N, C-alpha and C positions, 0 to 999 in steps of 0.2 A: 442110175445108181443112187441109193439112199445112204446118208450118213448123219450121225449126230455130230455137231460141231462143238468143240471144246472152247471155253472162254479164252484161253491163251492163243488159239488159232485166230479167233475173231479179233483179238487185240492186235496181234501181229499183222493181220490183214490191213488194219488202219495205220499202224505205225510204219510198216515197211513197204506196203503196196506191192508193186511188181507183179510177177506171174501169179502169185497167190490170189490177187484180185480177180484175174481172169478165171481161175478155178472156181472161186466163190460164186461167180455169176454165170458159170457154164450151165446151159439149159438142160444138159443131161445129168445134172447133179441136183438131188433134192436134199436140202439141209433142214435138220430138226435141231431144236435145243429146248431144254427146260425153260419155262417162262422166267424163272428166277435169274437166268443168264442176263436178261435185259436189265434187271435191276443192278446187277453187278457191273454191267457195262456202263450204265449211266453214273453209277457211283465212282467209276474210274475215269470219268470224262476229262478232268484236269490233267491227269497223268498221260492219258492218250494224246490230248492236245499238245502237251509240252514235248512229248517224244516224237510225235508224228509231224509236227510243224504245220498241221492243218489249221486253217482259220476256223473260227466258230461257224461261219457260213458253210464252208466245205464239210465240216464235221456234221452239221445238221443235214445237209443233202445226202452225204454218204450213209448216215444213220437211217434216214428214211428209206433209202434204197435197200439197205441190209434188212431192215424190218419187213420189207415186202418180200425179200428173198428167203429169209429163214422162217420156217414154220415153228412158232413157239407153242409148246405143249404144256397144258396145265398139269400140275402134279397129280391131281386125282386120276388122270388117264393112266399113269404108270405106277401109281401108289402101291399096287400089289407086288411090284417087283423090287421095292426098296429094301426089304429084309434080305433078299438074295444078293442084291448089289452090295449091301454093307458087309455081308459075309465074305464075298469075293474080294472086297477091298481091305479086309483084315485091319481095321482101325483107321484107314485113311478115308474117312467118311465124307470129306469135302467133295468128292466126285461121285457120291452115291446117286444123286439125281441123274447125272449123265449116264451112268452104267444102267440104272433102272430104265431109263428111256431107251437105251440100246436093247435091253432085254424085251421091252414092250414092242419096239419096232423091228426087232430081229436084224439089227444092222451094227456096223462098227462105229467107233468113236474117232473122229479126226482129231488127233492129239499129238503132242510132242513128248508126253510123259512116258518114260520107258516102263514103269511099273504097270501101266495100262496095257502095254503090248505084251508084257509077261503073263498077264491073266487072259490074254486072247481077245481083247476088245479094241486095241488100237489099230488105226490105219494111218499111214503117213501121207504127207502131201505128194510125195513121189509115187506111192502106190495108187493114189486116186488119179493122179495125172496119167499114169500108164493105162489104167482101166478105162479112162475116158477117151483115149486115142482111138 
């Protein structure tokens, strides 16, 4: 199964751990993300560290593992889908790269945002878990 992973899902993975970690590392799941997600992730390191109670060392180890697990895609690969993504998002352009990547890969976005489900792109943790069983 292939999905694009949303920033909030990635952050929650580090902050809360639990079953979601198992899903992220499930060998039957291929994860994609716009390359810019990694910049956002690193920019939020302090917040993630404070909320997760991870040490700097554990954070670095988990970061390296996640970087190996998530296939980061350059914007130029899905660039042609950005206009359509922005139209679908009706002004909520912060998720345009994620939706454009979904259009490029023809897959869903693992997210918690209800408006992304409403436009037909969202897939929940529960749905992914069921499909992988």
